[in-house]
LOGURO-51421 format. One record per atom (N, C-alpha, C): atom name; x, y, z; residue number from 1; chain. Coordinates in steps of 0.1 Angstrom, whole numbers, plus 5000, padded with zeros to 4 digits. Layout:
// LOGURO-51421
> CA_X_Y_Z_NUM_A
...
***
This chain:
// LOGURO-51421
> N_5009_4989_5002_1_A
> CA_4998_5000_5000_1_A
> C_5010_5014_5002_1_A
> N_5006_5022_4993_2_A
> CA_5013_5033_4991_2_A
> C_5010_5044_5002_2_A
> N_5020_5051_5008_3_A
> CA_5019_5059_5019_3_A
> C_5008_5071_5013_3_A
> N_5004_5079_5025_4_A
> CA_4994_5086_5024_4_A
> C_4998_5098_5012_4_A
> N_5011_5100_5014_5_A
> CA_5017_5111_5005_5_A
> C_5016_5111_4992_5_A
> N_5017_5096_4988_6_A
> CA_5017_5096_4974_6_A
> C_5009_5101_4964_6_A
> N_4995_5100_4968_7_A
> CA_4986_5102_4954_7_A
> C_4988_5121_4954_7_A
> N_4989_5128_4963_8_A
> CA_4995_5143_4961_8_A
> C_5006_5145_4952_8_A
> N_5017_5135_4955_9_A
> CA_5030_5136_4948_9_A
> C_5025_5135_4933_9_A
> N_5021_5122_4932_10_A
> CA_5017_5117_4917_10_A
> C_5010_5128_4909_10_A
> N_5001_5134_4916_11_A
> CA_4991_5143_4910_11_A
> C_5001_5157_4905_11_A
> N_5008_5161_4916_12_A
> CA_5018_5172_4913_12_A
> C_5026_5168_4902_12_A
> N_5033_5157_4899_13_A
> CA_5042_5154_4891_13_A
> C_5035_5152_4878_13_A
> N_5023_5150_4876_14_A
> CA_5017_5151_4863_14_A
> C_5014_5166_4858_14_A
> N_5012_5175_4867_15_A
> CA_5010_5189_4864_15_A
> C_5024_5195_4861_15_A
> N_5033_5188_4868_16_A
> CA_5047_5198_4867_16_A
> C_5054_5192_4855_16_A
> N_5055_5204_4844_17_A
> CA_5061_5200_4832_17_A
> C_5074_5198_4833_17_A
> N_5082_5203_4842_18_A
> CA_5096_5201_4844_18_A
> C_5102_5191_4852_18_A
> N_5093_5180_4858_19_A
> CA_5093_5170_4865_19_A
> C_5103_5173_4875_19_A
> N_5101_5181_4884_20_A
> CA_5107_5189_4894_20_A
> C_5104_5178_4907_20_A
> N_5112_5169_4908_21_A
> CA_5105_5161_4920_21_A
> C_5107_5168_4934_21_A
> N_5116_5177_4934_22_A
> CA_5119_5182_4949_22_A
> C_5106_5194_4950_22_A
> N_5101_5197_4941_23_A
> CA_5090_5207_4942_23_A
> C_5077_5201_4945_23_A
> N_5077_5187_4943_24_A
> CA_5064_5179_4943_24_A
> C_5064_5170_4956_24_A
> N_5076_5167_4960_25_A
> CA_5077_5154_4970_25_A
> C_5077_5162_4983_25_A
> N_5071_5156_4995_26_A
> CA_5076_5165_5005_26_A
> C_5088_5161_5012_26_A
> N_5095_5168_5019_27_A
> CA_5108_5167_5026_27_A
> C_5109_5157_5034_27_A
> N_5121_5150_5037_28_A
> CA_5121_5140_5045_28_A
> C_5129_5127_5039_28_A
> N_5135_5121_5049_29_A
> CA_5141_5107_5043_29_A
> C_5157_5110_5042_29_A
> N_5165_5100_5044_30_A
> CA_5177_5099_5044_30_A
> C_5185_5091_5031_30_A
> N_5177_5083_5021_31_A
> CA_5181_5078_5012_31_A
> C_5192_5084_5003_31_A
> N_5187_5093_5000_32_A
> CA_5199_5103_4992_32_A
> C_5213_5104_4998_32_A
> N_5213_5107_5011_33_A
> CA_5225_5105_5016_33_A
> C_5232_5091_5020_33_A
> N_5226_5083_5021_34_A
> CA_5229_5069_5023_34_A
> C_5235_5065_5009_34_A
> N_5225_5067_4998_35_A
> CA_5231_5067_4982_35_A
> C_5245_5071_4979_35_A
> N_5249_5084_4984_36_A
> CA_5261_5094_4982_36_A
> C_5269_5087_4991_36_A
> N_5267_5083_5004_37_A
> CA_5278_5078_5011_37_A
> C_5285_5064_5009_37_A
> N_5278_5059_5000_38_A
> CA_5283_5045_4995_38_A
> C_5296_5047_4987_38_A
> N_5299_5060_4983_39_A
> CA_5309_5062_4972_39_A
> C_5307_5059_4958_39_A
> N_5299_5052_4956_40_A
> CA_5295_5044_4943_40_A
> C_5291_5054_4932_40_A
> N_5288_5068_4937_41_A
> CA_5280_5074_4926_41_A
> C_5287_5089_4923_41_A
> N_5288_5093_4914_42_A
> CA_5298_5107_4909_42_A
> C_5290_5117_4915_42_A
> N_5298_5129_4918_43_A
> CA_5288_5142_4924_43_A
> C_5276_5146_4917_43_A
> N_5273_5142_4903_44_A
> CA_5268_5147_4894_44_A
> C_5253_5139_4897_44_A
> N_5257_5125_4901_45_A
> CA_5245_5114_4905_45_A
> C_5241_5117_4921_45_A
> N_5248_5124_4930_46_A
> CA_5246_5125_4942_46_A
> C_5233_5132_4946_46_A
> N_5235_5145_4939_47_A
> CA_5222_5155_4944_47_A
> C_5208_5148_4936_47_A
> N_5202_5137_4944_48_A
> CA_5193_5130_4938_48_A
> C_5182_5133_4948_48_A
> N_5168_5129_4942_49_A
> CA_5156_5132_4946_49_A
> C_5152_5120_4957_49_A
> N_5160_5109_4959_50_A
> CA_5158_5096_4966_50_A
> C_5153_5101_4981_50_A
> N_5159_5112_4987_51_A
> CA_5155_5116_5001_51_A
> C_5143_5121_5000_51_A
> N_5138_5129_4989_52_A
> CA_5123_5135_4990_52_A
> C_5114_5127_4986_52_A
> N_5117_5115_4976_53_A
> CA_5108_5105_4972_53_A
> C_5105_5096_4983_53_A
> N_5114_5096_4993_54_A
> CA_5115_5084_5004_54_A
> C_5100_5084_5011_54_A
> N_5096_5095_5012_55_A
> CA_5082_5096_5020_55_A
> C_5068_5092_5009_55_A
> N_5071_5090_4998_56_A
> CA_5061_5085_4989_56_A
> C_5063_5070_4985_56_A
> N_5074_5066_4988_57_A
> CA_5079_5048_4984_57_A
> C_5073_5044_4996_57_A
> N_5068_5031_4990_58_A
> CA_5062_5019_5003_58_A
> C_5072_5015_5012_58_A
> N_5070_5013_5023_59_A
> CA_5082_5010_5033_59_A
> C_5091_4999_5031_59_A
> N_5084_4990_5026_60_A
> CA_5094_4978_5020_60_A
> C_5104_4985_5006_60_A
> N_5100_4991_4999_61_A
> CA_5110_4996_4990_61_A
> C_5121_5003_4998_61_A
> N_5115_5014_5003_62_A
> CA_5125_5022_5012_62_A
> C_5139_5011_5019_62_A
> N_5130_5002_5027_63_A
> CA_5140_4992_5035_63_A
> C_5150_4984_5024_63_A
> N_5144_4980_5013_64_A
> CA_5152_4972_5005_64_A
> C_5163_4982_5000_64_A
> N_5159_4994_4995_65_A
> CA_5172_5004_4993_65_A
> C_5180_5005_5003_65_A
> N_5174_5009_5015_66_A
> CA_5185_5012_5023_66_A
> C_5196_5000_5026_66_A
> N_5190_4987_5024_67_A
> CA_5199_4976_5025_67_A
> C_5210_4979_5012_67_A
> N_5204_4981_5002_68_A
> CA_5213_4981_4992_68_A
> C_5226_4989_4992_68_A
> N_5223_4999_4999_69_A
> CA_5234_5009_5002_69_A
> C_5244_5003_5012_69_A
> N_5243_4992_5017_70_A
> CA_5253_4986_5028_70_A
> C_5261_4977_5020_70_A
> N_5258_4971_5011_71_A
> CA_5266_4963_5002_71_A
> C_5282_4971_4998_71_A
> N_5289_4961_5002_72_A
> CA_5303_4968_4998_72_A
> C_5307_4970_4983_72_A
> N_5306_4965_4973_73_A
> CA_5309_4967_4960_73_A
> C_5301_4974_4954_73_A
> N_5304_4983_4947_74_A
> CA_5298_4994_4939_74_A
> C_5290_4988_4929_74_A
> N_5295_4977_4921_75_A
> CA_5287_4970_4912_75_A
> C_5272_4964_4918_75_A
> N_5274_4961_4928_76_A
> CA_5264_4951_4935_76_A
> C_5254_4963_4942_76_A
> N_5259_4975_4944_77_A
> CA_5251_4985_4948_77_A
> C_5243_4990_4938_77_A
> N_5248_4994_4928_78_A
> CA_5243_4997_4914_78_A
> C_5232_4987_4910_78_A
> N_5235_4975_4910_79_A
> CA_5229_4967_4906_79_A
> C_5216_4962_4913_79_A
> N_5219_4964_4925_80_A
> CA_5206_4963_4937_80_A
> C_5196_4972_4935_80_A
> N_5202_4987_4934_81_A
> CA_5194_4998_4932_81_A
> C_5187_4998_4919_81_A
> N_5193_4996_4907_82_A
> CA_5186_4994_4895_82_A
> C_5173_4981_4896_82_A
> N_5175_4973_4901_83_A
> CA_5167_4963_4904_83_A
> C_5156_4966_4910_83_A
> N_5154_4975_4924_84_A
> CA_5145_4981_4931_84_A
> C_5138_4992_4924_84_A
> N_5143_5000_4917_85_A
> CA_5138_5012_4909_85_A
> C_5131_5006_4899_85_A
> N_5137_4997_4890_86_A
> CA_5129_4991_4881_86_A
> C_5116_4985_4886_86_A
> N_5115_4980_4896_87_A
> CA_5102_4974_4898_87_A
> C_5090_4981_4905_87_A
> N_5096_4995_4909_88_A
> CA_5084_5005_4913_88_A
> C_5078_5013_4903_88_A
***
């Protein structure tokens, strides 16, 4: 089941021509920080919307992504993240 913030987020995203996820999603979450702390992403990839999107992701998705960022090998981290994000 989607968090209660999800319908408002997706309604905003449908109206936002520039697809500015930070404008639409409520603040909160540390997934973006965890993602960058792995050292597996470039400076360009690190300022991402995961911290903002965390509040609209299902809890099990957030938990799996958090686990992905604990993996030691960057290839595994990226593959894990890709697998999770393609499923949502």
